C-alpha angles and dihedrals in degrees: 000000000000132000145148123220141175110269098226094045091049094046092051091048094051091046090053092048095052098038095091097039115112117254089235129026132183089220111058090199089069091062090068132100116224114220116192132175113234135176096278101031132291138346117207118195142175130185136175098178091262105052131023132188126195132177137173124216135176117256141161102248117198098168125020122229149112130259135181117207137170104282104210093043090051091047091052091049095045092051092055102042118122120257099277139095115289118233123200127190134163131217126175099329096323129105120213117205118191127180120163106308093341120101129183133180116203132183116244117231119225106275093194091065095054115106123244113261117246120257117211115207116166144080113357137192142167130247131188101248098215095050092044092050091050092047092052092052090049097048108030092067089071094057117108120257093200111104091199088087104034095180093071095045087077138071114242113225111203113191116199132168100297105351140063120212123204115206130181136168141171092190092261097067139011126209125194131179131169127211131182117272129195108200098169116209094350093058096117097065119089114223134177130202127182108212124186107258095226092054093046091050091057091046090052092051094044098048100033094111098035100104098226131017122208114215124197128186124200128183122186131164095276106018138050114194140176126198130198118196133184137136093013090304127115131188121188127190137185111241121239111251120227141063116295111224116262095250098155090078088066093068115090120229093227136005121199098185116068146131130220121210140167104271098217093047092052093047092051093046092050091050093049099045095043092059090090095048123108117232116291092010120134133232119235116227121195113192118196138153087270095057138271126307120203117205130186122187100193106163141308088287099051141031131158141190138175136177127211135175118280132170106222125200113189130004131344110275136194121199135166118217136175106252099222093050089049093048090052090057096042092049089054092055101092096195137092093246133037131205120216110193123195116222125199134234132201087259108073090202094055118069118223126231119297118241117218119200136160121265120198092199139353090279106025125076119226121258102220098093091231115153128178119185116196131186128171089218128053113290092200130040 
């Protein structure tokens, strides 16, 4: 095998291929990147039985072939090569890499032991890449990081006629965002797919500037897969098996009691006042016609409070919220103002969850369909 390739193009391709590989794997062969010559250049692939990444790049191929090489080592080398074309050649199990005055010799891994990459053939649709990327960043933060309950470590994709909803929860908060979906002739069927949040986060970052993303779903007897494709790159992921909790029922149809604040002012106030809090402690928020007052009772040595402007509709309300969970929701509201709505429970002495939504002005709700429901106690039992 022998080829020459542009340094920047090759470095970006290798970085993409290794991005989703686990830091540690029980099978060393899965830490490799597969490089194959194809009609129009090279195909670089990685696969760990759960997630695969594949990309095509242009190259000057002198001798066809296939090699498997340590992915992270190759990524480190490629990112530090001098500004010159990269030349690859193989000889008896060794790979020679030359770039300008830099020379590397790498051991080839056994290609015949590498698993076949998954092929996803099924229902497909199109997503606007920028909106999808934004939606993922808004919603994935609410997914659980506790592997004890795998079903809530994912983001549920709910495909309807002309929209795709992303839903995530860790039992303390729920985030939902809708984006446009073009399902073509199969648009009438409703489909769900539960994708690992970490994988979806990387997909959102990778394809955020790609224009349009093609999504394909495939369900066979033993495997459920989803594939995202754009810019000659494809990422596939196994879906999480299990029933996602019915969190949509937690959202109220209407809320009459709410406050509107400047998003940046509220974020800064929360960060300041929470400095004195001990871990896992909550901030107390008192909403009145005069504004909102934040109070933190940290310890005997430190307390803090701050008041900022708020436009209250309805009655005075007091709620206690964990600052980091609140900041996650506020940071996902990409608008100058934010609305915090106060829901009710059957117990008049116990406040319901707060609903965080975007607000384009003091009087006008946002138009991005983003909703973030936050409760200091468990939302689901």
